[in-house]
C-alpha positions as CSV (number, residue, x, y, z in Angstrom):
1,M,-0.1,-0.1,0.0
2,A,3.2,2.2,0.5
3,C,4.5,2.0,-3.2
4,T,0.6,2.7,-4.0
5,L,0.2,5.7,-1.9
6,V,3.8,7.0,-3.5
7,Y,2.1,6.4,-6.8
8,E,-1.1,8.4,-6.1
9,L,1.2,11.4,-4.6
10,K,3.4,11.6,-7.6
11,R,-0.1,11.6,-9.4
12,D,-1.3,14.4,-7.3
13,L,1.5,16.6,-7.0
14,M,1.9,16.4,-11.4
15,M,-1.5,17.9,-11.4
16,F,-1.1,20.4,-8.4
17,Q,2.0,21.5,-10.7
18,Q,-0.3,21.6,-13.6
19,N,-2.9,24.1,-11.7
20,S,0.9,26.5,-11.4
21,Y,1.1,24.9,-7.4
22,R,-1.8,27.4,-6.7
23,P,-3.9,25.8,-4.3
24,S,-7.4,27.6,-5.5
25,R,-7.0,26.7,-9.1
26,Y,-6.4,23.0,-7.4
27,R,-9.0,22.9,-5.9
28,T,-11.3,24.0,-9.0
29,W,-9.9,21.1,-10.4
30,L,-10.4,18.7,-8.1
31,S,-14.3,19.9,-7.4
32,E,-14.8,19.6,-11.4
33,S,-12.7,16.7,-12.1
34,K,-14.5,14.4,-9.4
35,D,-10.9,13.4,-8.4
36,T,-11.7,12.6,-5.2
37,T,-14.9,10.6,-5.5
38,S,-13.4,8.1,-8.3
39,M,-13.3,5.1,-8.1
40,W,-10.1,3.6,-6.6
41,R,-10.5,7.3,-4.0
42,L,-14.3,5.1,-2.9
43,A,-13.1,1.6,-2.8
44,A,-10.3,2.6,-0.8
45,L,-12.5,4.4,1.6
46,V,-13.9,1.6,1.4
47,I,-11.9,-1.1,2.9
48,F,-11.0,1.6,5.3
49,F,-14.0,1.6,7.1
50,I,-14.2,-2.6,6.7
51,S,-10.8,-2.5,8.3
52,I,-11.8,-0.3,11.4
53,S,-14.8,-2.0,12.0
54,S,-15.4,-4.3,14.6
55,F,-15.8,-7.3,13.2
56,S,-13.6,-7.0,10.8
57,H,-10.8,-9.5,11.0
58,P,-7.5,-8.2,10.3
59,Y,-6.9,-11.7,7.9
60,A,-9.5,-9.8,5.8
61,T,-8.1,-6.6,6.1
62,V,-4.5,-7.3,4.7
63,I,-5.7,-9.3,2.4
64,L,-8.3,-6.3,0.9
65,T,-5.6,-4.2,1.0
66,V,-2.4,-5.9,-0.7
67,A,-5.0,-6.6,-3.6
68,F,-6.2,-2.9,-3.8
69,G,-2.4,-2.0,-3.2
70,I,-1.3,-4.5,-6.2
71,I,-3.8,-3.5,-8.8
72,C,-4.2,0.2,-8.6
73,T,-0.3,0.2,-8.7
74,A,-0.5,-1.5,-11.9
75,H,-3.2,1.1,-13.0
76,L,-1.1,4.0,-11.8
77,K,2.6,2.6,-13.3
78,K,0.5,2.1,-16.4
79,Q,-1.0,5.8,-17.2
80,K,0.2,7.8,-19.6
81,Y,0.0,11.6,-19.5
82,K,0.6,14.5,-22.2
83,K,2.6,16.3,-19.8
84,P,4.4,14.7,-16.7
85,L,5.5,15.9,-13.8
86,A,8.3,17.8,-14.2
87,W,10.7,16.7,-11.6
88,T,12.3,20.6,-10.6
89,A,13.3,21.5,-6.9
90,R,10.3,22.7,-5.6
91,A,8.2,19.2,-6.9
92,K,11.2,17.4,-4.9
93,R,10.4,19.8,-1.7
94,I,7.1,19.2,-2.0
95,F,7.0,15.4,-3.0
96,T,9.6,14.7,0.1
97,V,7.4,16.2,2.6
98,A,4.1,14.7,1.4
99,C,6.1,11.8,1.9
100,I,7.5,12.3,5.3
101,L,3.7,13.4,6.5
102,S,2.3,9.6,4.4
103,A,5.1,8.0,6.8
104,A,4.1,10.1,10.0
105,A,0.2,8.6,8.9
106,A,2.1,5.0,9.1
107,V,3.5,5.2,12.6
108,A,0.8,6.7,14.1
109,G,-1.2,3.9,13.0
110,W,1.2,1.8,14.7
111,F,1.3,3.3,18.1
112,I,-2.8,4.1,18.6
113,S,-3.2,0.5,18.1
114,P,-4.8,-0.5,21.8
115,A,-2.4,-1.7,24.1
116,G,-1.4,-5.3,24.4
117,S,-2.0,-5.2,20.3
118,F,0.7,-8.0,18.6
119,V,2.8,-7.0,15.9
120,F,0.2,-8.2,12.9
121,E,-2.2,-6.5,14.1
122,R,-0.1,-3.5,14.3
123,I,0.7,-3.3,10.9
124,T,-2.6,-3.5,9.9
125,A,-3.5,-0.8,11.5
126,M,-0.6,0.5,9.8
127,A,-2.4,-0.7,6.3
128,S,-5.4,0.8,7.5
129,A,-3.9,4.5,7.9
130,L,-2.1,4.3,4.5
131,L,-5.5,3.7,3.1
132,A,-6.9,7.1,5.1
133,A,-3.8,8.5,3.7
134,Y,-4.4,7.3,-0.4
135,C,-7.8,8.9,0.2
136,A,-6.7,11.9,1.3
137,S,-3.1,11.9,-0.8
138,H,-5.0,15.7,-2.6
139,I,-4.8,16.7,1.5
140,I,-2.1,15.8,2.2
141,I,0.0,17.7,-1.3
142,I,-2.2,21.0,-0.4
143,V,-0.5,20.4,3.9
144,A,2.9,20.0,1.9
145,N,2.6,23.4,0.4
146,F,1.5,24.8,3.0
147,I,4.6,23.9,5.4
148,L,6.6,24.5,2.6
149,K,4.9,28.6,1.8
150,P,8.2,29.9,3.9
151,V,10.7,28.2,2.2
152,E,9.5,28.4,-1.2
153,A,9.3,32.6,-0.7
154,A,12.4,32.4,1.1
155,V,13.8,30.8,-2.3
156,T,11.6,32.4,-4.6
157,R,13.2,36.1,-3.2
158,H,17.1,35.2,-3.4
159,Y,16.4,34.2,-7.3
160,Y,14.2,36.8,-7.7
161,N,17.2,39.4,-6.5
162,D,20.1,37.6,-8.4
163,A,18.3,38.5,-11.3
164,A,17.3,41.9,-11.0
165,N,21.2,42.5,-9.6
166,I,22.4,40.8,-13.3
167,L,19.5,43.3,-14.3
168,K,21.1,46.2,-12.8
169,G,24.5,45.2,-14.4
170,M,23.6,45.5,-17.9
171,K,22.8,49.0,-18.2
172,D,22.8,48.8,-22.0
173,L,19.9,45.9,-22.4
174,K,17.3,46.8,-24.0
175,I,13.6,44.7,-23.3
176,I,11.5,44.2,-24.6
177,G,7.9,42.7,-23.3
178,I,5.1,40.5,-24.8
179,T,1.9,39.5,-24.1
180,G,-1.9,39.0,-25.0
181,S,-3.9,36.7,-24.8
182,Y,-2.9,35.0,-27.8
183,G,-0.5,35.4,-30.1
184,K,2.2,36.6,-28.0
185,T,4.0,33.1,-28.0
186,S,4.6,33.3,-31.9
187,T,4.9,36.3,-31.9
188,K,8.0,36.2,-29.8
189,H,9.3,34.1,-31.8
190,Y,9.1,35.9,-35.0
191,L,10.7,38.8,-33.5
192,H,13.6,37.3,-32.1
193,R,14.6,36.2,-35.3
194,I,13.7,39.5,-37.0
195,L,15.9,41.6,-34.6
196,S,18.5,38.4,-35.0
197,E,19.1,40.0,-38.0
198,K,21.3,42.9,-36.4
199,Y,21.3,42.4,-32.8
200,D,22.7,39.5,-30.2
201,T,18.7,38.5,-28.9
202,L,17.3,36.2,-26.1
203,M,13.9,35.6,-25.4
204,T,12.8,33.7,-22.8
205,P,12.5,30.1,-24.0
206,G,9.1,27.6,-24.2
207,S,6.2,28.9,-21.7
208,F,8.9,30.6,-19.5
209,N,6.2,33.3,-19.4
210,T,5.8,33.9,-15.8
211,T,8.0,35.7,-13.2
212,L,9.9,32.6,-11.9
213,G,10.0,31.8,-15.7
214,V,11.4,34.9,-17.0
215,V,13.9,34.8,-12.9
216,R,15.7,31.5,-14.3
217,T,16.0,32.9,-17.7
218,I,17.8,35.4,-16.6
219,R,20.0,33.6,-14.4
220,E,20.7,30.4,-16.5
221,Y,20.3,31.9,-20.4
222,L,21.2,35.8,-20.2
223,K,24.7,36.7,-21.4
224,P,26.9,40.3,-20.8
225,Y,26.9,40.7,-25.0
226,N,22.8,40.0,-25.1
227,E,21.9,43.4,-26.8
228,I,18.1,43.1,-26.9
229,F,15.8,40.5,-24.4
230,I,12.9,39.9,-25.4
231,V,9.8,38.5,-22.5
232,E,7.0,36.9,-22.9
233,M,4.5,37.8,-20.4
234,G,2.0,35.6,-19.5
235,A,-1.3,36.5,-17.3
236,K,-3.8,34.5,-14.8
237,N,-4.9,37.1,-12.6
238,I,-4.8,40.8,-12.3
239,G,-1.0,42.1,-11.6
240,D,1.1,39.4,-12.9
241,I,2.2,41.1,-16.1
242,K,3.0,44.2,-13.8
243,E,4.6,42.0,-11.3
244,I,7.1,40.9,-14.1
245,C,7.3,44.8,-15.4
246,D,8.5,45.5,-11.8
247,L,11.3,42.8,-11.9
248,V,12.5,43.5,-16.3
249,H,11.4,47.0,-16.8
250,P,10.9,46.8,-20.6
251,H,11.9,49.7,-22.1
252,M,9.3,48.4,-25.3
253,G,5.8,46.4,-25.5
254,I,4.2,44.3,-27.9
255,I,-0.2,43.6,-27.1
256,T,-1.7,41.2,-29.6
257,A,-4.7,40.8,-28.7
258,V,-7.0,41.4,-25.5
259,G,-9.6,38.7,-25.8
260,P,-11.9,36.1,-23.7
261,Q,-9.0,34.0,-22.9
262,H,-8.4,33.0,-18.9
263,L,-12.1,34.0,-18.2
264,E,-12.7,32.1,-15.8
265,S,-9.9,33.4,-13.4
266,F,-9.9,37.1,-14.9
267,K,-14.3,36.9,-14.9
268,T,-14.3,40.1,-17.5
269,I,-12.9,41.1,-20.2
270,E,-12.3,44.6,-18.4
271,N,-10.3,43.0,-16.3
272,V,-8.0,41.2,-19.1
273,Q,-7.7,44.5,-21.0
274,A,-6.6,45.9,-17.6
275,T,-4.0,43.3,-17.2
276,K,-2.5,43.0,-20.4
277,F,-1.9,47.3,-20.3
278,E,-0.2,46.7,-17.5
279,L,2.8,46.2,-19.9
280,A,1.9,49.6,-21.8
281,D,1.6,51.4,-18.4
282,A,5.5,50.2,-17.2
283,I,6.8,51.1,-20.5
284,P,9.0,54.5,-19.3
285,S,7.8,57.7,-21.1
286,D,10.5,58.0,-23.9
287,G,10.2,54.3,-24.7
288,V,7.6,52.6,-27.3
289,V,4.5,49.9,-26.9
290,I,3.2,48.6,-30.2
291,I,-0.6,47.4,-29.9
292,N,-3.1,45.8,-32.1
293,N,-6.2,47.5,-33.2
294,D,-7.6,44.6,-34.6
295,F,-9.5,44.0,-30.9
296,P,-11.8,46.5,-29.2
297,K,-10.8,46.6,-26.0
298,I,-7.1,47.7,-27.1
299,A,-8.2,50.4,-29.9
300,D,-10.7,52.2,-27.2
301,R,-7.7,52.2,-24.9
302,K,-5.7,55.5,-24.6
303,V,-2.0,55.2,-23.9
304,D,0.1,58.6,-23.2
305,N,2.4,57.7,-20.9
306,C,5.0,56.8,-23.6
307,G,4.6,56.3,-27.4
308,C,2.0,54.1,-29.2
309,M,2.4,52.3,-32.6
310,R,-0.8,50.9,-33.5
311,Y,-1.3,48.3,-36.1
312,A,-3.5,46.0,-37.7
313,I,-4.9,44.0,-40.8
314,K,-9.3,44.9,-40.6
315,A,-9.1,48.1,-38.5
316,D,-7.8,51.1,-38.8
317,A,-4.5,52.1,-37.9
318,P,-1.2,54.0,-38.7
319,W,0.2,50.4,-39.6
320,R,-1.5,47.7,-41.7
321,A,-1.2,44.3,-44.1
322,V,-2.9,44.7,-47.0
323,N,-2.7,42.7,-49.7
324,I,-2.8,39.4,-48.1
325,S,-2.8,36.7,-50.3
326,Y,-2.0,32.7,-49.5
327,G,-0.3,29.9,-51.9
328,A,1.0,26.7,-52.2
329,D,4.4,28.0,-50.9
330,G,3.2,30.5,-48.0
331,T,1.9,34.2,-47.8
332,S,2.5,36.9,-49.4
333,F,1.7,40.7,-47.8
334,T,2.3,44.4,-47.9
335,V,2.9,46.2,-44.5
336,K,2.5,49.5,-45.0
337,G,2.8,52.2,-42.5
338,P,3.4,56.3,-41.9
339,E,5.4,58.5,-43.8
340,G,4.7,56.4,-47.4
341,F,6.6,53.2,-45.3
342,E,5.6,50.4,-47.8
343,L,7.5,46.7,-47.7
344,A,6.7,43.7,-49.5
345,L,7.1,40.2,-47.7
346,K,6.9,36.7,-48.4
347,T,6.9,33.9,-45.9
348,Q,6.1,30.4,-45.5
349,L,3.9,30.9,-42.8
350,M,-0.5,30.3,-43.3
351,G,-3.6,32.3,-41.9
352,E,-4.4,35.7,-40.6
353,A,-3.4,35.5,-37.3
354,N,0.4,34.8,-38.0
355,V,0.4,37.7,-40.7
356,S,-1.0,40.2,-37.5
357,D,1.9,38.3,-35.1
358,L,4.2,39.1,-37.9
359,L,3.0,42.4,-38.6
360,A,3.9,43.5,-35.0
361,A,7.5,42.4,-34.8
362,I,8.0,44.4,-38.0
363,V,6.8,47.4,-36.7
364,C,9.1,46.7,-33.6
365,A,11.8,46.0,-36.1
366,V,11.0,49.0,-37.7
367,K,11.1,51.3,-34.7
368,L,14.6,49.3,-34.0
369,G,16.6,50.1,-37.5
370,L,16.1,47.1,-39.0
371,E,16.6,47.7,-43.0
372,N,14.4,46.2,-45.2
373,K,16.2,43.6,-47.1
374,A,16.9,42.3,-43.5
375,I,13.6,42.1,-42.7
376,Q,12.4,40.4,-46.1
377,A,15.1,38.2,-45.5
378,A,14.5,36.9,-42.1
379,V,10.6,36.7,-42.6
380,A,11.6,34.7,-45.3
381,S,13.4,32.3,-43.7
382,I,10.6,31.9,-41.0
383,E,9.5,29.0,-40.2
384,P,5.8,28.0,-38.5
385,V,6.8,27.6,-34.3
386,E,6.0,24.3,-33.4
387,H,2.3,22.9,-33.0
388,R,0.9,26.3,-33.5
389,L,-0.2,25.5,-37.4
390,S,2.8,23.8,-38.7
391,V,2.7,22.0,-41.5
392,K,3.7,18.6,-42.3
393,R,3.3,15.9,-45.0
394,T,3.4,12.0,-44.1
395,A,4.9,9.3,-46.2
396,G,1.2,8.0,-47.3
397,G,0.5,11.6,-48.8
398,I,-1.5,13.3,-46.0
399,T,-1.0,17.2,-45.3
400,I,-1.1,17.7,-41.3
401,L,-1.9,20.8,-39.9
402,D,-1.3,21.3,-36.0
403,D,-3.0,23.5,-34.5
404,A,-2.6,21.8,-31.3
405,F,-0.3,23.6,-28.7
406,N,-3.9,25.6,-27.7
407,S,-6.7,27.4,-29.0
408,N,-8.5,29.8,-28.9
409,P,-11.4,31.9,-30.6
410,V,-9.4,33.6,-33.8
411,G,-6.8,31.7,-33.3
412,S,-9.2,28.6,-33.9
413,R,-10.7,30.4,-37.1
414,M,-8.2,31.0,-38.9
415,A,-6.7,27.7,-38.2
416,L,-10.3,25.9,-40.1
417,E,-10.3,28.4,-42.4
418,V,-7.0,27.4,-43.8
419,L,-8.3,24.2,-43.6
420,G,-11.1,25.4,-45.6
421,T,-9.0,26.3,-48.5
422,M,-7.5,23.0,-49.1
423,R,-9.4,21.8,-52.4
424,T,-7.7,17.5,-52.5
425,G,-9.3,15.2,-50.9
426,K,-11.0,15.6,-47.7
427,R,-10.5,18.2,-44.8
428,I,-10.5,16.9,-41.4
429,V,-10.2,18.3,-37.6
430,I,-9.7,16.7,-34.7
431,T,-10.3,18.7,-31.2
432,P,-10.8,18.8,-27.8
433,G,-12.6,22.6,-28.2
434,M,-11.7,25.4,-26.4
435,I,-10.6,25.7,-22.1
436,E,-10.4,28.6,-19.4
437,L,-13.1,31.3,-21.2
438,G,-15.4,31.2,-17.9
439,S,-19.0,32.2,-18.7
440,E,-18.4,32.5,-22.6
441,Q,-17.2,28.7,-22.9
442,Q,-20.6,27.6,-24.3
443,E,-21.3,30.0,-26.4
444,L,-17.9,30.0,-28.2
445,N,-17.2,26.6,-28.5
446,L,-21.1,26.3,-29.7
447,Q,-18.9,28.7,-32.2
448,L,-16.7,26.8,-32.9
449,G,-18.9,23.8,-33.5
450,Q,-20.0,26.1,-36.5
451,T,-17.0,27.6,-37.8
452,I,-16.2,23.4,-38.1
453,A,-19.0,23.1,-40.2
454,Q,-18.5,25.4,-42.9
455,N,-14.5,24.3,-43.5
456,V,-14.7,20.7,-43.1
457,D,-15.6,17.4,-44.4
458,I,-15.1,15.0,-41.0
459,A,-15.1,16.5,-37.3
460,I,-14.1,14.4,-34.7
461,V,-14.6,16.0,-31.6
462,V,-12.6,14.2,-28.4
463,G,-13.4,14.4,-24.6
464,H,-17.1,15.2,-22.8
465,Y,-15.4,18.6,-21.6
466,N,-17.0,20.8,-24.3
467,R,-19.0,17.8,-27.0
468,E,-22.5,19.2,-26.6
469,A,-21.6,22.6,-27.3
470,I,-19.5,21.8,-29.9
471,A,-21.8,18.8,-31.7
472,E,-24.8,21.7,-31.4
473,G,-23.1,24.4,-32.8
474,I,-21.7,21.5,-36.1
475,R,-25.2,19.8,-36.2
476,S,-27.1,23.8,-36.4
477,K,-25.5,23.7,-39.9
478,D,-27.2,20.9,-41.5
479,F,-23.9,18.9,-41.0
480,P,-24.2,15.4,-42.6
481,D,-24.2,13.1,-38.6
482,E,-22.0,10.3,-40.6
483,N,-19.2,12.4,-40.5
484,L,-19.4,13.8,-37.1
485,Y,-17.5,11.7,-34.8
486,L,-17.9,11.9,-30.7
487,V,-14.5,10.2,-28.5
488,D,-13.5,9.5,-25.4
489,S,-10.1,10.0,-26.2
490,F,-7.4,11.0,-28.5
491,A,-6.6,7.6,-29.0
492,E,-9.9,6.8,-30.2
493,A,-9.2,9.5,-32.7
494,Q,-6.9,8.2,-34.2
495,K,-7.7,4.9,-34.9
496,I,-10.8,6.1,-36.1
497,L,-8.2,8.9,-38.2
498,A,-6.6,5.5,-39.4
499,S,-9.7,4.0,-40.9
500,I,-11.0,7.3,-42.6
501,A,-7.6,9.1,-44.0
502,A,-6.6,8.8,-47.6
503,K,-3.9,10.4,-49.8
504,G,-4.5,14.0,-50.3
505,D,-6.3,14.6,-47.5
506,T,-5.9,17.4,-45.0
507,V,-6.2,17.1,-41.4
508,L,-5.6,19.7,-38.7
509,Y,-4.8,18.8,-35.1
510,E,-6.7,22.2,-32.9
511,N,-6.0,22.2,-29.9
512,D,-4.6,19.3,-27.5
513,L,-6.0,19.5,-23.8
514,P,-3.6,18.9,-21.0
515,D,-4.7,16.1,-18.5
516,T,-6.4,18.5,-16.1
517,F,-9.3,18.8,-18.9
518,K,-9.7,15.2,-19.1
């Protein structure tokens, strides 16, 4: 049973980590996932009550406990996760304390046995205590995190101060912050590639877009010879962007979008707007912020504390991308700006949202003095960011549009419209829908279903989280029911795909939900 508990604590810690080590978010996940009342925990609870009942025989308790432990351990060992536990220093500390608390429960079981109990009876009591710990493993993880709060605060403070001192020693370093409801990661990559034509440029890697992620980047990756540091800034709560800005003090900023992402934590679009514009508010008077007027909650927000460069594709703005055309080898478009600025560009990237993200990077590059030829060369060489509408072709002649990193109302519509332009073979989409949209979750996934119906031939909806809303949207457009598949898992979707896909078909993978949304 001890082995079972160790595996369960590891799984619980993984989910706690995926919820950013935040007890409130973890408790919300527990409530929504019904993990606390899973079949396994209910079975353990039944065995626990049998073990402490007056009519229970110690041998029966041991047999039931051992049997449960073997079966449950085998189940936990064979589980596969999209985002396994990352054994960071913090994760190791929490896991160690959780194991100590569990061991303490087992020891307590030994000592609370009635006086005169035989060794076997005491061992039985320890097994019962471990069963109780298994049932309460979520609580053990939360308690372990609480115990470590002073330690984590001290560690964080040390790392934060170290990062701040490193930045203070690099007075000539130009720092560019990038935030937005979506598009910030792609914009970061595009800007890094373009600016690298002239400057020694560093960007925050992967999804290092929290304060601690930025701290880690500064301490582990920033070099004295770097000239520009591009900082992606993510947020799920008011004040998150300001916290990063207070550390790095950006000279320039880009706000790519203000939309209904993370509404579960922000509650209102106004809160999203206020948080994203914490970046603009942090820019000094001699700096500049570059913002996307295609979003109403950006266009209607004044910026008067620093310079402001507005760009757009559809809306009115001084900087615009026009004459956008798509072909088999990518996209061509023209950037027009103030004072007659005009630059024709070609890129391997597909979709309007990618053009918008490129436009933001180009405006920033122009501001930083890059020549037109350098910008053209960089844009032509940019490859799609992995899992963000990247294009692959299989040996069997099937085109894969991989947009699995995440999904939002703008990006998903763009990806589906790109799929809709395909004219050879069947157009197939595999998606679990969009998440973290708060009160708009149902409506926006219904609209996603409608967009799917208008652009694809076969739709495979994965999981239960958004199934009803997406299916309702698809069916509202008279989509053939025999071409709509509702499946429980990605593995099941792959089996269906293998049976229906043929040479010339195009398959779009739109989003891939983490384990917390199974």
